[in-house]
PAGU-527367 format. One record per residue (C-alpha): x, y, z; residue number from 0. Coordinates in steps of 0.05 Angstrom, whole numbers. Layout:
<recs>
@x: X | y: Y | z: Z | nr: NUM
...
</recs>
This chain:
<recs>
@x: -473 | y: 1788 | z: 331 | nr: 0
@x: -507 | y: 1762 | z: 280 | nr: 1
@x: -443 | y: 1768 | z: 236 | nr: 2
@x: -395 | y: 1745 | z: 287 | nr: 3
@x: -438 | y: 1687 | z: 298 | nr: 4
@x: -431 | y: 1668 | z: 221 | nr: 5
@x: -362 | y: 1682 | z: 218 | nr: 6
@x: -347 | y: 1631 | z: 273 | nr: 7
@x: -402 | y: 1583 | z: 232 | nr: 8
@x: -353 | y: 1591 | z: 174 | nr: 9
@x: -286 | y: 1583 | z: 212 | nr: 10
@x: -303 | y: 1518 | z: 242 | nr: 11
@x: -310 | y: 1478 | z: 173 | nr: 12
@x: -240 | y: 1518 | z: 157 | nr: 13
@x: -206 | y: 1487 | z: 216 | nr: 14
@x: -235 | y: 1418 | z: 201 | nr: 15
@x: -211 | y: 1416 | z: 133 | nr: 16
@x: -141 | y: 1440 | z: 154 | nr: 17
@x: -144 | y: 1378 | z: 201 | nr: 18
@x: -168 | y: 1333 | z: 153 | nr: 19
@x: -111 | y: 1360 | z: 106 | nr: 20
@x: -64 | y: 1348 | z: 162 | nr: 21
@x: -87 | y: 1279 | z: 177 | nr: 22
@x: -81 | y: 1258 | z: 100 | nr: 23
@x: -6 | y: 1284 | z: 97 | nr: 24
@x: 3 | y: 1243 | z: 159 | nr: 25
@x: -20 | y: 1178 | z: 126 | nr: 26
@x: 9 | y: 1192 | z: 62 | nr: 27
@x: 77 | y: 1200 | z: 106 | nr: 28
@x: 61 | y: 1136 | z: 137 | nr: 29
@x: 45 | y: 1102 | z: 71 | nr: 30
@x: 109 | y: 1124 | z: 34 | nr: 31
@x: 155 | y: 1102 | z: 100 | nr: 32
@x: 120 | y: 1028 | z: 94 | nr: 33
@x: 136 | y: 1027 | z: 28 | nr: 34
@x: 211 | y: 1038 | z: 44 | nr: 35
@x: 211 | y: 985 | z: 99 | nr: 36
@x: 177 | y: 935 | z: 54 | nr: 37
@x: 223 | y: 948 | z: -1 | nr: 38
@x: 280 | y: 939 | z: 46 | nr: 39
@x: 250 | y: 873 | z: 69 | nr: 40
@x: 248 | y: 843 | z: 0 | nr: 41
@x: 310 | y: 871 | z: -29 | nr: 42
@x: 345 | y: 801 | z: -48 | nr: 43
@x: 406 | y: 782 | z: -4 | nr: 44
@x: 468 | y: 785 | z: -45 | nr: 45
@x: 514 | y: 726 | z: -26 | nr: 46
@x: 589 | y: 735 | z: -42 | nr: 47
@x: 627 | y: 677 | z: -91 | nr: 48
@x: 662 | y: 656 | z: -26 | nr: 49
@x: 594 | y: 639 | z: 14 | nr: 50
@x: 560 | y: 605 | z: -50 | nr: 51
@x: 621 | y: 552 | z: -56 | nr: 52
@x: 616 | y: 542 | z: 13 | nr: 53
@x: 541 | y: 526 | z: 9 | nr: 54
@x: 558 | y: 477 | z: -53 | nr: 55
@x: 602 | y: 444 | z: -19 | nr: 56
@x: 556 | y: 428 | z: 37 | nr: 57
@x: 501 | y: 398 | z: -9 | nr: 58
@x: 552 | y: 346 | z: -47 | nr: 59
@x: 554 | y: 297 | z: 12 | nr: 60
@x: 478 | y: 295 | z: 17 | nr: 61
@x: 471 | y: 276 | z: -58 | nr: 62
@x: 531 | y: 219 | z: -46 | nr: 63
@x: 490 | y: 194 | z: 13 | nr: 64
@x: 430 | y: 192 | z: -31 | nr: 65
@x: 476 | y: 152 | z: -82 | nr: 66
@x: 505 | y: 104 | z: -23 | nr: 67
@x: 427 | y: 93 | z: -2 | nr: 68
@x: 400 | y: 73 | z: -72 | nr: 69
@x: 463 | y: 27 | z: -85 | nr: 70
@x: 447 | y: -6 | z: -16 | nr: 71
@x: 376 | y: -22 | z: -35 | nr: 72
@x: 396 | y: -53 | z: -96 | nr: 73
@x: 447 | y: -101 | z: -63 | nr: 74
@x: 393 | y: -111 | z: -14 | nr: 75
@x: 341 | y: -137 | z: -72 | nr: 76
@x: 391 | y: -175 | z: -108 | nr: 77
@x: 415 | y: -217 | z: -43 | nr: 78
@x: 337 | y: -226 | z: -35 | nr: 79
@x: 331 | y: -255 | z: -105 | nr: 80
@x: 404 | y: -299 | z: -109 | nr: 81
@x: 400 | y: -321 | z: -39 | nr: 82
@x: 337 | y: -313 | z: 2 | nr: 83
@x: 330 | y: -345 | z: 75 | nr: 84
@x: 265 | y: -387 | z: 89 | nr: 85
@x: 229 | y: -328 | z: 124 | nr: 86
@x: 249 | y: -276 | z: 64 | nr: 87
@x: 223 | y: -317 | z: 13 | nr: 88
@x: 164 | y: -332 | z: 31 | nr: 89
@x: 152 | y: -260 | z: 45 | nr: 90
@x: 175 | y: -243 | z: -26 | nr: 91
@x: 130 | y: -305 | z: -52 | nr: 92
@x: 71 | y: -275 | z: -15 | nr: 93
@x: 75 | y: -200 | z: -39 | nr: 94
@x: 97 | y: -227 | z: -110 | nr: 95
@x: 32 | y: -277 | z: -101 | nr: 96
@x: -18 | y: -212 | z: -89 | nr: 97
@x: 11 | y: -165 | z: -138 | nr: 98
@x: 12 | y: -220 | z: -193 | nr: 99
@x: -59 | y: -245 | z: -187 | nr: 100
@x: -88 | y: -177 | z: -187 | nr: 101
@x: -49 | y: -154 | z: -242 | nr: 102
@x: -60 | y: -213 | z: -282 | nr: 103
@x: -117 | y: -256 | z: -266 | nr: 104
@x: -177 | y: -222 | z: -225 | nr: 105
@x: -195 | y: -261 | z: -164 | nr: 106
@x: -246 | y: -249 | z: -107 | nr: 107
@x: -214 | y: -260 | z: -35 | nr: 108
@x: -247 | y: -305 | z: 5 | nr: 109
@x: -194 | y: -323 | z: 55 | nr: 110
@x: -213 | y: -391 | z: 95 | nr: 111
@x: -190 | y: -388 | z: 166 | nr: 112
@x: -115 | y: -414 | z: 184 | nr: 113
@x: -140 | y: -475 | z: 214 | nr: 114
@x: -154 | y: -501 | z: 148 | nr: 115
@x: -84 | y: -495 | z: 116 | nr: 116
@x: -10 | y: -498 | z: 146 | nr: 117
@x: 55 | y: -463 | z: 133 | nr: 118
@x: 92 | y: -493 | z: 70 | nr: 119
@x: 163 | y: -515 | z: 80 | nr: 120
@x: 170 | y: -557 | z: 16 | nr: 121
@x: 179 | y: -539 | z: -58 | nr: 122
@x: 116 | y: -538 | z: -100 | nr: 123
@x: 120 | y: -583 | z: -154 | nr: 124
@x: 39 | y: -596 | z: -173 | nr: 125
@x: -31 | y: -580 | z: -186 | nr: 126
@x: -86 | y: -624 | z: -169 | nr: 127
@x: -152 | y: -609 | z: -204 | nr: 128
@x: -223 | y: -621 | z: -166 | nr: 129
@x: -289 | y: -615 | z: -169 | nr: 130
@x: -336 | y: -592 | z: -113 | nr: 131
@x: -413 | y: -577 | z: -98 | nr: 132
@x: -468 | y: -568 | z: -47 | nr: 133
@x: -511 | y: -613 | z: -87 | nr: 134
@x: -538 | y: -657 | z: -33 | nr: 135
@x: -569 | y: -594 | z: 9 | nr: 136
@x: -586 | y: -558 | z: -44 | nr: 137
@x: -594 | y: -600 | z: -116 | nr: 138
@x: -631 | y: -541 | z: -142 | nr: 139
@x: -580 | y: -489 | z: -124 | nr: 140
@x: -519 | y: -528 | z: -117 | nr: 141
@x: -461 | y: -475 | z: -134 | nr: 142
@x: -468 | y: -417 | z: -93 | nr: 143
@x: -398 | y: -406 | z: -67 | nr: 144
@x: -407 | y: -394 | z: 2 | nr: 145
@x: -447 | y: -450 | z: 12 | nr: 146
@x: -383 | y: -494 | z: -7 | nr: 147
@x: -344 | y: -449 | z: 29 | nr: 148
@x: -383 | y: -460 | z: 99 | nr: 149
@x: -372 | y: -546 | z: 77 | nr: 150
@x: -301 | y: -537 | z: 79 | nr: 151
@x: -297 | y: -495 | z: 138 | nr: 152
@x: -339 | y: -548 | z: 179 | nr: 153
@x: -297 | y: -610 | z: 153 | nr: 154
@x: -231 | y: -570 | z: 157 | nr: 155
@x: -207 | y: -579 | z: 85 | nr: 156
@x: -193 | y: -530 | z: 32 | nr: 157
@x: -163 | y: -505 | z: -36 | nr: 158
@x: -128 | y: -453 | z: -58 | nr: 159
@x: -177 | y: -437 | z: -107 | nr: 160
@x: -243 | y: -446 | z: -127 | nr: 161
@x: -271 | y: -426 | z: -198 | nr: 162
@x: -349 | y: -408 | z: -205 | nr: 163
@x: -393 | y: -431 | z: -259 | nr: 164
@x: -379 | y: -363 | z: -297 | nr: 165
@x: -314 | y: -366 | z: -288 | nr: 166
@x: -298 | y: -324 | z: -228 | nr: 167
@x: -239 | y: -345 | z: -185 | nr: 168
@x: -243 | y: -347 | z: -110 | nr: 169
@x: -175 | y: -340 | z: -75 | nr: 170
@x: -184 | y: -384 | z: -9 | nr: 171
@x: -108 | y: -400 | z: 13 | nr: 172
@x: -53 | y: -363 | z: 0 | nr: 173
@x: 3 | y: -410 | z: -43 | nr: 174
@x: 49 | y: -401 | z: 10 | nr: 175
@x: 5 | y: -449 | z: 52 | nr: 176
@x: -8 | y: -524 | z: 48 | nr: 177
@x: -78 | y: -527 | z: 39 | nr: 178
@x: -121 | y: -591 | z: 55 | nr: 179
@x: -147 | y: -626 | z: -6 | nr: 180
@x: -119 | y: -683 | z: -35 | nr: 181
@x: -117 | y: -725 | z: 29 | nr: 182
@x: -82 | y: -806 | z: 25 | nr: 183
@x: -58 | y: -823 | z: -46 | nr: 184
@x: -10 | y: -837 | z: -95 | nr: 185
@x: 28 | y: -816 | z: -157 | nr: 186
@x: 75 | y: -869 | z: -185 | nr: 187
@x: 127 | y: -827 | z: -214 | nr: 188
@x: 130 | y: -793 | z: -148 | nr: 189
@x: 135 | y: -848 | z: -91 | nr: 190
@x: 156 | y: -806 | z: -37 | nr: 191
@x: 93 | y: -764 | z: -45 | nr: 192
@x: 43 | y: -817 | z: -18 | nr: 193
@x: -2 | y: -785 | z: 25 | nr: 194
@x: 28 | y: -726 | z: 22 | nr: 195
@x: 17 | y: -695 | z: -38 | nr: 196
@x: -14 | y: -637 | z: -5 | nr: 197
@x: 53 | y: -616 | z: 17 | nr: 198
@x: 76 | y: -604 | z: -53 | nr: 199
@x: 10 | y: -584 | z: -94 | nr: 200
@x: -37 | y: -531 | z: -105 | nr: 201
@x: -110 | y: -548 | z: -106 | nr: 202
@x: -160 | y: -517 | z: -152 | nr: 203
@x: -238 | y: -532 | z: -142 | nr: 204
@x: -284 | y: -527 | z: -197 | nr: 205
@x: -359 | y: -521 | z: -185 | nr: 206
@x: -386 | y: -580 | z: -225 | nr: 207
@x: -423 | y: -646 | z: -213 | nr: 208
@x: -393 | y: -708 | z: -249 | nr: 209
@x: -429 | y: -762 | z: -291 | nr: 210
@x: -480 | y: -807 | z: -250 | nr: 211
@x: -429 | y: -871 | z: -235 | nr: 212
@x: -378 | y: -813 | z: -217 | nr: 213
@x: -433 | y: -789 | z: -169 | nr: 214
@x: -453 | y: -853 | z: -137 | nr: 215
@x: -415 | y: -852 | z: -70 | nr: 216
@x: -454 | y: -790 | z: -51 | nr: 217
@x: -524 | y: -787 | z: -73 | nr: 218
@x: -575 | y: -835 | z: -101 | nr: 219
@x: -599 | y: -847 | z: -176 | nr: 220
@x: -663 | y: -808 | z: -163 | nr: 221
@x: -632 | y: -753 | z: -133 | nr: 222
@x: -579 | y: -746 | z: -189 | nr: 223
@x: -639 | y: -752 | z: -244 | nr: 224
@x: -675 | y: -686 | z: -210 | nr: 225
@x: -623 | y: -646 | z: -222 | nr: 226
@x: -612 | y: -588 | z: -273 | nr: 227
@x: -575 | y: -626 | z: -334 | nr: 228
@x: -536 | y: -551 | z: -345 | nr: 229
@x: -504 | y: -562 | z: -280 | nr: 230
@x: -469 | y: -623 | z: -299 | nr: 231
@x: -396 | y: -620 | z: -329 | nr: 232
@x: -367 | y: -561 | z: -337 | nr: 233
@x: -366 | y: -490 | z: -373 | nr: 234
@x: -336 | y: -454 | z: -420 | nr: 235
@x: -312 | y: -398 | z: -374 | nr: 236
@x: -299 | y: -442 | z: -326 | nr: 237
@x: -243 | y: -472 | z: -377 | nr: 238
@x: -217 | y: -401 | z: -398 | nr: 239
@x: -210 | y: -383 | z: -326 | nr: 240
@x: -171 | y: -448 | z: -301 | nr: 241
@x: -121 | y: -434 | z: -370 | nr: 242
@x: -108 | y: -365 | z: -344 | nr: 243
@x: -97 | y: -393 | z: -275 | nr: 244
@x: -54 | y: -442 | z: -293 | nr: 245
@x: -13 | y: -403 | z: -339 | nr: 246
@x: -6 | y: -349 | z: -270 | nr: 247
@x: 9 | y: -402 | z: -228 | nr: 248
@x: 71 | y: -435 | z: -263 | nr: 249
@x: 93 | y: -364 | z: -287 | nr: 250
@x: 111 | y: -357 | z: -208 | nr: 251
@x: 123 | y: -421 | z: -193 | nr: 252
@x: 183 | y: -450 | z: -244 | nr: 253
@x: 178 | y: -518 | z: -202 | nr: 254
@x: 119 | y: -539 | z: -235 | nr: 255
@x: 122 | y: -571 | z: -304 | nr: 256
@x: 62 | y: -557 | z: -351 | nr: 257
@x: 48 | y: -630 | z: -361 | nr: 258
@x: 6 | y: -683 | z: -343 | nr: 259
@x: 46 | y: -722 | z: -289 | nr: 260
@x: 51 | y: -648 | z: -254 | nr: 261
@x: -23 | y: -626 | z: -265 | nr: 262
@x: -70 | y: -687 | z: -246 | nr: 263
@x: -142 | y: -693 | z: -224 | nr: 264
@x: -150 | y: -714 | z: -156 | nr: 265
@x: -178 | y: -786 | z: -185 | nr: 266
@x: -108 | y: -800 | z: -211 | nr: 267
@x: -80 | y: -794 | z: -150 | nr: 268
@x: -135 | y: -825 | z: -100 | nr: 269
@x: -172 | y: -872 | z: -151 | nr: 270
@x: -208 | y: -912 | z: -98 | nr: 271
@x: -232 | y: -855 | z: -70 | nr: 272
@x: -248 | y: -798 | z: -108 | nr: 273
@x: -278 | y: -792 | z: -181 | nr: 274
@x: -267 | y: -717 | z: -195 | nr: 275
@x: -258 | y: -681 | z: -243 | nr: 276
@x: -284 | y: -745 | z: -277 | nr: 277
@x: -292 | y: -762 | z: -344 | nr: 278
@x: -326 | y: -700 | z: -368 | nr: 279
@x: -272 | y: -656 | z: -354 | nr: 280
@x: -238 | y: -647 | z: -423 | nr: 281
@x: -165 | y: -632 | z: -411 | nr: 282
@x: -147 | y: -614 | z: -483 | nr: 283
@x: -185 | y: -550 | z: -477 | nr: 284
@x: -129 | y: -527 | z: -437 | nr: 285
@x: -73 | y: -548 | z: -470 | nr: 286
@x: -65 | y: -626 | z: -453 | nr: 287
</recs>
């Protein structure tokens, strides 16, 4: 019996081995069949010459359609350039302004409320130079831009640009809008502009303080004498930025001529009311 038991014990592993071999063969067969199926699925589809020609003919209209769209876009652009209507002209001008300013002359966006300006419907022919400060409220720190912008907001006035003491240019009002910076006045060579120079101009404010005489309407002599002397007049950085800004403005507004009849001081337009940019402003530094 012991012998029989041993035989039975030996036979069991043999049977299990045979079963394992059979299973392995089945798996191997399945793998072979699976590879054949994959090969069939991956086999490239061979198309006839007739089918390929037909597909090519179907693709041709797509190319023509693309070329036609391109021509339409070019024609639309040409139409906007040659004879734009008022709405398109303003939209295009605004886009050009943004692109040119950012690319050519870096500015800081400090937009004033729309209530401080209005839509422009007249051509731009002039640039008016001003100075401004917060010297009455803060004589020891009169050129903080936001303080000056708050004055503009409170009084309902504005300019298109403001140039700080370090030459930074702040963009306050879009050029396609009329800023409230010039007020009443007159230019002898432009009688039709009487009291309406805002409509035809771009206003640029520079952070500065004039001479004692020029500041008399605004502050006492003792208050003026307490001002830091470095605050009086203009900085080299301001002249440099102003020159760059003028070049940029004139390159986009060909209706403005670069001469002293079209680029003027506020005191030239309103001599009985205004003293800016005043006698300390050196026009020769910016080419006049």
